[in-house]
C-alpha positions as CSV (number, residue, x, y, z in Angstrom):
1,X,-46.1,75.8,-43.4
2,X,-42.8,77.1,-44.9
3,X,-41.6,78.2,-41.5
4,X,-42.5,74.7,-40.1
5,X,-40.6,73.0,-42.9
6,X,-37.5,75.1,-42.3
7,X,-37.5,74.3,-38.6
8,X,-38.1,70.6,-39.3
9,X,-35.2,70.6,-41.8
10,X,-32.9,72.3,-39.3
11,X,-33.8,69.8,-36.5
12,X,-33.3,66.9,-39.0
13,X,-29.9,68.1,-40.0
14,X,-28.9,68.6,-36.4
15,X,-29.9,65.0,-35.4
16,X,-28.2,63.7,-38.6
17,X,-25.0,65.4,-37.6
18,X,-25.2,64.1,-34.0
19,X,-25.9,60.6,-35.4
20,X,-22.6,60.7,-37.3
21,X,-20.6,62.0,-34.3
22,X,-18.5,59.5,-32.4
23,X,-17.1,59.3,-28.9
24,X,-13.4,58.4,-28.7
25,X,-12.2,57.0,-25.4
26,X,-8.5,56.8,-24.5
27,X,-6.5,56.1,-21.4
28,X,-3.3,58.1,-20.6
29,X,-0.9,56.5,-18.1
30,X,1.6,59.2,-17.0
31,X,4.8,57.4,-15.9
32,X,8.5,57.5,-15.8
33,X,10.1,55.7,-18.7
34,X,13.8,55.2,-19.6
35,X,14.5,57.2,-22.8
36,X,18.0,57.2,-24.3
37,X,19.1,60.3,-26.3
38,X,22.5,61.8,-27.0
39,X,24.3,58.7,-25.5
40,X,22.6,59.0,-22.1
41,X,19.4,57.5,-20.6
42,X,17.0,59.7,-18.7
43,X,14.0,58.6,-16.7
44,X,11.6,60.8,-18.6
45,X,7.9,61.3,-17.8
46,X,5.9,60.0,-20.7
47,X,2.3,58.9,-21.6
48,X,1.9,55.2,-22.0
49,X,5.6,54.8,-22.2
50,X,5.8,56.7,-25.5
51,X,7.9,59.7,-26.4
52,X,6.3,61.6,-28.0
53,X,2.9,60.5,-26.7
54,X,0.0,58.9,-28.6
55,X,-1.4,60.7,-31.7
56,X,-5.2,61.2,-31.2
57,X,-7.3,61.3,-34.4
58,X,-11.0,62.4,-34.4
59,X,-13.5,64.1,-36.7
60,X,-15.0,67.5,-36.4
61,X,-18.0,67.1,-34.2
62,X,-16.7,64.1,-32.3
63,X,-16.3,63.9,-28.5
64,X,-13.0,63.0,-26.8
65,X,-12.9,61.2,-23.5
66,X,-9.4,60.8,-22.0
67,X,-8.8,59.2,-18.6
68,X,-5.5,60.3,-17.2
69,X,-3.9,58.1,-14.5
70,X,-0.9,59.7,-12.8
71,X,1.8,57.1,-11.9
72,X,4.6,59.7,-11.9
73,X,6.0,61.4,-8.9
74,X,4.9,64.9,-10.0
75,X,1.5,66.6,-10.2
76,X,0.2,66.7,-13.7
77,X,-2.6,68.1,-15.9
78,X,-3.2,67.7,-19.7
79,X,-4.0,70.8,-21.8
80,X,-5.7,70.4,-25.2
81,X,-3.8,73.2,-27.0
82,X,-6.0,75.2,-29.3
83,X,-9.3,73.4,-28.6
84,X,-12.2,75.7,-28.2
85,X,-13.7,74.5,-25.0
86,X,-17.3,75.5,-25.5
87,X,-19.1,75.0,-22.2
88,X,-16.4,72.6,-21.1
89,X,-13.8,75.0,-19.7
90,X,-13.0,72.6,-16.8
91,X,-11.5,70.3,-19.4
92,X,-9.0,72.8,-20.6
93,X,-6.2,71.6,-18.3
94,X,-4.0,74.5,-17.0
95,X,-2.9,73.6,-13.5
96,X,-4.5,75.8,-10.8
97,X,-6.5,77.7,-13.4
98,X,-9.3,75.4,-14.6
99,X,-8.5,72.5,-12.3
100,X,-6.4,71.2,-9.4
101,X,-3.5,69.1,-10.5
102,X,-3.8,65.3,-10.8
103,X,-1.7,64.2,-7.8
104,X,0.5,61.1,-8.0
105,X,-1.6,58.0,-7.7
106,X,-4.8,59.8,-8.7
107,X,-6.8,60.1,-12.0
108,X,-9.0,62.6,-13.8
109,X,-11.2,62.2,-16.9
110,X,-11.3,64.9,-19.6
111,X,-14.4,65.0,-21.7
112,X,-15.1,67.6,-24.5
113,X,-16.4,67.9,-28.0
114,X,-14.6,69.4,-31.0
115,X,-16.9,71.8,-32.8
116,X,-16.0,73.9,-35.9
117,X,-12.3,73.0,-36.0
118,X,-10.4,71.0,-38.5
119,X,-6.7,70.5,-38.9
120,X,-3.8,70.0,-36.5
121,X,-3.7,70.7,-32.8
122,X,-1.8,69.0,-30.0
123,X,-2.0,68.1,-26.3
124,X,0.7,68.5,-23.6
125,X,1.2,68.5,-19.9
126,X,0.4,71.9,-18.2
127,X,2.4,71.4,-15.0
128,X,5.8,72.9,-14.7
129,X,8.2,71.7,-17.5
130,X,6.6,68.2,-17.8
131,X,5.5,69.2,-21.3
132,X,9.2,68.8,-22.4
133,X,8.3,65.1,-22.8
134,X,4.6,64.8,-22.2
135,X,3.0,65.8,-25.5
136,X,1.4,64.4,-28.7
137,X,-0.5,65.4,-31.8
138,X,-4.3,65.9,-32.0
139,X,-5.5,65.5,-35.5
140,X,-9.0,66.7,-36.4
141,X,-10.4,65.4,-39.7
142,X,-13.4,66.8,-41.5
143,X,-16.8,65.5,-40.6
144,X,-17.6,62.1,-42.1
145,X,-18.7,62.7,-45.7
146,X,-16.9,66.1,-45.9
147,X,-13.6,66.7,-47.8
148,X,-10.6,68.9,-47.4
149,X,-10.7,72.2,-49.3
150,X,-7.5,71.1,-51.1
151,X,-6.2,68.1,-53.0
152,X,-6.7,64.9,-51.1
153,X,-3.3,63.8,-49.9
154,X,-2.0,60.3,-50.5
155,X,-0.7,60.1,-46.9
156,X,-0.5,62.3,-43.8
157,X,2.4,62.6,-41.5
158,X,2.5,64.5,-38.1
159,X,5.9,66.1,-37.4
160,X,6.4,67.3,-33.8
161,X,9.3,69.6,-33.2
162,X,10.6,69.5,-29.6
163,X,13.5,70.3,-27.2
164,X,15.6,67.8,-25.4
165,X,17.6,68.4,-22.2
166,X,20.2,65.9,-21.2
167,X,18.8,66.3,-17.7
168,X,15.5,66.2,-15.9
169,X,13.6,69.2,-17.2
170,X,11.9,69.7,-13.8
171,X,15.4,70.1,-12.2
172,X,16.3,72.6,-15.0
173,X,13.5,74.9,-14.2
174,X,13.7,74.5,-10.5
175,X,17.4,75.5,-10.6
176,X,16.5,78.6,-12.6
177,X,13.8,79.5,-10.0
178,X,16.2,79.0,-7.1
179,X,19.1,80.8,-8.6
180,X,17.3,83.6,-10.4
181,X,19.3,82.8,-13.5
182,X,18.0,81.9,-17.0
183,X,17.2,78.1,-17.4
184,X,19.9,76.1,-19.1
185,X,19.4,75.9,-22.8
186,X,18.3,72.6,-24.4
187,X,20.9,70.2,-25.6
188,X,19.0,69.3,-28.8
189,X,16.0,69.9,-30.9
190,X,13.9,66.9,-31.9
191,X,11.6,65.7,-34.7
192,X,9.1,63.2,-33.4
193,X,11.3,62.7,-30.4
194,X,14.6,62.0,-32.3
195,X,17.4,64.6,-32.5
196,X,18.6,63.4,-35.9
197,X,22.0,62.3,-37.2
198,X,23.7,65.6,-36.8
199,X,23.9,64.9,-33.0
200,X,26.0,62.3,-31.2
201,X,24.6,58.8,-30.8
202,X,21.5,59.7,-32.9
203,X,21.9,58.4,-36.4
204,X,20.1,55.1,-35.8
205,X,16.9,56.7,-34.5
206,X,16.5,59.4,-37.1
207,X,12.9,59.9,-38.1
208,X,12.1,58.7,-41.7
209,X,9.2,60.3,-43.5
210,X,8.1,58.2,-46.6
211,X,7.0,59.7,-50.0
212,X,6.8,58.3,-53.5
213,X,7.1,60.0,-56.9
214,X,3.9,61.7,-58.0
215,X,2.4,61.8,-54.5
216,X,0.8,64.8,-52.8
217,X,1.3,64.4,-49.1
218,X,0.1,66.4,-46.1
219,X,2.7,67.2,-43.4
220,X,1.3,68.4,-40.1
221,X,4.0,70.4,-38.3
222,X,3.7,71.1,-34.6
223,X,6.2,73.2,-32.6
224,X,6.1,71.5,-29.2
225,X,9.3,73.2,-28.0
226,X,9.0,74.8,-24.6
227,X,10.5,78.2,-25.4
228,X,11.9,78.5,-28.9
229,X,10.4,79.7,-32.2
230,X,11.7,77.4,-35.0
231,X,12.4,77.5,-38.7
232,X,11.3,74.4,-40.6
233,X,12.1,73.3,-44.2
234,X,12.6,70.3,-46.5
235,X,15.4,70.2,-48.9
236,X,14.5,70.9,-52.6
237,X,10.7,70.8,-51.8
238,X,8.2,73.6,-51.9
239,X,5.7,73.8,-49.0
240,X,2.2,74.8,-49.7
241,X,0.6,76.1,-46.5
242,X,-3.1,75.1,-46.3
243,X,-3.9,75.3,-42.6
244,X,-2.7,76.6,-39.2
245,X,-3.9,75.9,-35.7
246,X,-6.9,73.9,-36.9
247,X,-8.1,76.5,-39.3
248,X,-7.9,76.4,-43.1
249,X,-6.1,79.3,-44.8
250,X,-5.8,80.6,-48.3
251,X,-3.0,78.4,-49.8
252,X,0.4,79.9,-50.3
253,X,3.8,78.4,-51.2
254,X,7.0,78.9,-49.3
255,X,10.4,77.4,-48.8
256,X,10.4,77.7,-45.0
257,X,8.0,77.7,-42.1
258,X,8.3,79.7,-38.9
259,X,6.4,78.4,-35.9
260,X,6.3,79.9,-32.4
261,X,6.0,77.5,-29.5
262,X,2.6,75.9,-29.5
263,X,1.8,76.7,-33.1
264,X,0.9,74.2,-35.9
265,X,1.0,74.5,-39.7
266,X,-0.3,72.1,-42.3
267,X,1.5,71.9,-45.6
268,X,1.2,69.9,-48.8
269,X,4.4,68.6,-50.5
270,X,4.7,67.1,-53.9
271,X,6.8,64.0,-54.7
272,X,8.3,65.9,-57.7
273,X,12.1,65.5,-57.1
274,X,14.5,62.8,-58.2
275,X,14.1,59.7,-56.0
276,X,16.6,60.1,-53.2
277,X,16.8,61.1,-49.5
278,X,16.3,64.7,-48.4
279,X,16.8,66.3,-45.0
280,X,13.9,67.7,-43.1
281,X,15.4,70.3,-40.8
282,X,14.6,72.6,-38.0
283,X,16.6,75.2,-36.1
284,X,16.0,78.2,-33.8
285,X,14.8,81.7,-34.7
286,X,16.4,84.0,-32.1
287,X,16.3,87.7,-32.5
288,X,17.1,88.8,-28.9
289,X,20.7,90.0,-28.7
290,X,23.1,88.5,-26.2
291,X,20.6,85.8,-25.1
292,X,21.9,82.3,-25.0
293,X,19.9,79.7,-27.1
294,X,20.3,76.3,-28.5
295,X,21.9,76.9,-31.9
296,X,21.8,73.3,-33.2
297,X,19.8,71.7,-36.1
298,X,17.5,68.8,-35.8
299,X,16.9,66.6,-38.8
300,X,14.6,63.9,-40.2
301,X,14.8,62.3,-43.6
302,X,12.2,62.5,-46.4
303,X,12.9,59.2,-48.2
304,X,11.4,58.3,-51.6
305,X,10.2,54.7,-51.7
306,X,12.1,54.2,-55.0
307,X,15.4,55.6,-53.7
308,X,18.3,53.1,-53.2
309,X,17.4,50.7,-50.4
310,X,19.5,51.2,-47.2
311,X,20.1,47.5,-47.0
312,X,21.8,47.7,-50.4
313,X,24.0,50.6,-49.6
314,X,21.4,53.4,-49.9
315,X,22.0,54.4,-46.3
316,X,25.5,55.6,-47.3
317,X,24.0,58.2,-49.6
318,X,24.1,61.4,-47.6
319,X,20.7,63.1,-47.6
320,X,20.5,66.5,-49.4
321,X,20.7,69.3,-46.9
322,X,18.4,72.3,-47.2
323,X,19.4,75.9,-46.8
324,X,18.1,77.3,-43.6
325,X,17.7,81.0,-42.7
326,X,20.1,82.7,-40.4
327,X,19.0,82.3,-36.8
328,X,18.2,86.0,-36.6
329,X,16.5,86.4,-40.0
330,X,13.6,88.5,-39.0
331,X,12.8,89.5,-42.6
332,X,12.0,85.8,-43.4
333,X,9.8,85.6,-40.3
334,X,7.9,88.8,-41.2
335,X,7.4,87.7,-44.8
336,X,6.1,84.3,-43.8
337,X,3.7,85.8,-41.2
338,X,2.3,88.3,-43.6
339,X,1.4,85.6,-46.1
340,X,-1.5,84.2,-44.1
341,X,-5.0,85.0,-45.4
342,X,-8.4,83.6,-44.5
343,X,-9.8,81.0,-46.9
344,X,-13.1,82.9,-47.0
345,X,-14.2,86.5,-46.5
346,X,-14.7,87.1,-42.8
347,X,-16.7,90.0,-41.3
348,X,-14.8,91.6,-38.4
349,X,-16.0,94.4,-36.2
350,X,-15.0,97.8,-37.6
351,X,-15.7,99.9,-34.4
352,X,-13.5,99.5,-31.4
353,X,-15.2,100.0,-28.0
354,X,-12.1,99.9,-25.9
355,X,-8.3,99.7,-26.4
356,X,-6.2,97.4,-24.2
357,X,-2.4,97.5,-24.3
358,X,-0.3,94.8,-22.7
359,X,3.5,94.5,-22.6
360,X,4.8,91.1,-21.6
361,X,8.5,91.2,-20.7
362,X,11.4,89.5,-19.1
363,X,13.3,91.8,-16.8
364,X,15.8,91.9,-13.9
365,X,15.2,92.5,-10.2
366,X,17.8,93.6,-7.8
367,X,18.9,91.0,-5.4
368,X,16.7,91.2,-2.2
369,X,18.7,91.9,0.9
370,X,17.7,88.6,2.6
371,X,19.0,86.5,-0.4
372,X,22.5,85.2,-0.8
373,X,24.6,85.4,-4.0
374,X,23.7,81.8,-5.0
375,X,20.1,83.0,-5.4
376,X,20.9,85.9,-7.6
377,X,22.8,84.5,-10.5
378,X,21.3,86.7,-13.2
379,X,23.4,89.4,-14.9
380,X,25.3,91.6,-12.4
381,X,23.9,89.8,-9.4
382,X,20.3,90.2,-10.3
383,X,17.3,87.8,-10.7
384,X,15.4,87.2,-13.9
385,X,11.7,88.0,-13.5
386,X,8.7,88.1,-15.9
387,X,6.2,90.9,-15.9
388,X,3.1,92.2,-17.5
389,X,2.9,96.0,-18.0
390,X,6.0,96.2,-15.8
391,X,4.3,94.5,-12.9
392,X,5.0,91.0,-11.5
393,X,1.8,90.8,-9.6
394,X,-0.7,93.5,-10.7
395,X,-4.0,94.4,-9.2
396,X,-6.6,96.9,-10.2
């Protein structure tokens, strides 16, 4: 009888959980949209005419159904970055890996369920460099009735860090492939699609993040840049890290975040500073010597609701600028990375069955004899090439 009761209770809880789960349906129209940045207008590929694209919000246990209609001139797929595709691998999105691309004029519907993940992830195009502009946040809240394992925030704000080229990103990567040279570096970094007022023609669109005195707010930071690890900080405010990549972590406090491309970090901030305007800033971490990179700084503004109103002259108050690490400050990166701990004790395997060692690198190939000089514009007439364990295409 006791075994029967246990089984009955388990079945009841399962059906109760399924009863609370919801299905969220969305439609993504991939299309060219005029986007003006840095004084120039580009016909950028976007979702539903938005840059960045729509923020999707669901609860742990919910199902997401997204119909993607491709009205652009390029093939496209959508990848749900960090989602554990349990028995739905065909919904993962990498082009020519889990699916054929969605051709212009065609559509495809993704359907998958989020299980056991809470926090911040994101979605992006997984075809060539379309993800330079085709991306958005994916917010996973706790199951209905459950709470965060930290102070409930007054408000939540997603912050997407990105890269902007004053050109068509597809042309940028195609040129690199044709010439064998490194791709042109980006012209700006962005916060929620806006470069910020340190760049030309950008002050009016600078992203404003509201806060009020005494509030505890949750900032969901996503590095949507194509290639660049980024530092992130907010002037005069401590950042309490509570999650990363849709997993809760043991909270720790820091002045600066470091995010590699694709990574997310959830932080709590306190409205404990004098009411004013404070810069939110991001810039590159670049440790490779003699490698070109975009050494600019993107900004948004953390604005207290009780700070002087812009309409009454408050906009003339220059926001307070934070101190950012040097671009090659590896010590800060290492210290930040070592601060992560699991929120709970986790059992991990203690015995290793097999060791695997991989080296992923960027190297140089000599110019093939049938190539002309325009196709070999890497250092000293070579071509850049990526490799794994010193092989470009390896078989075993």
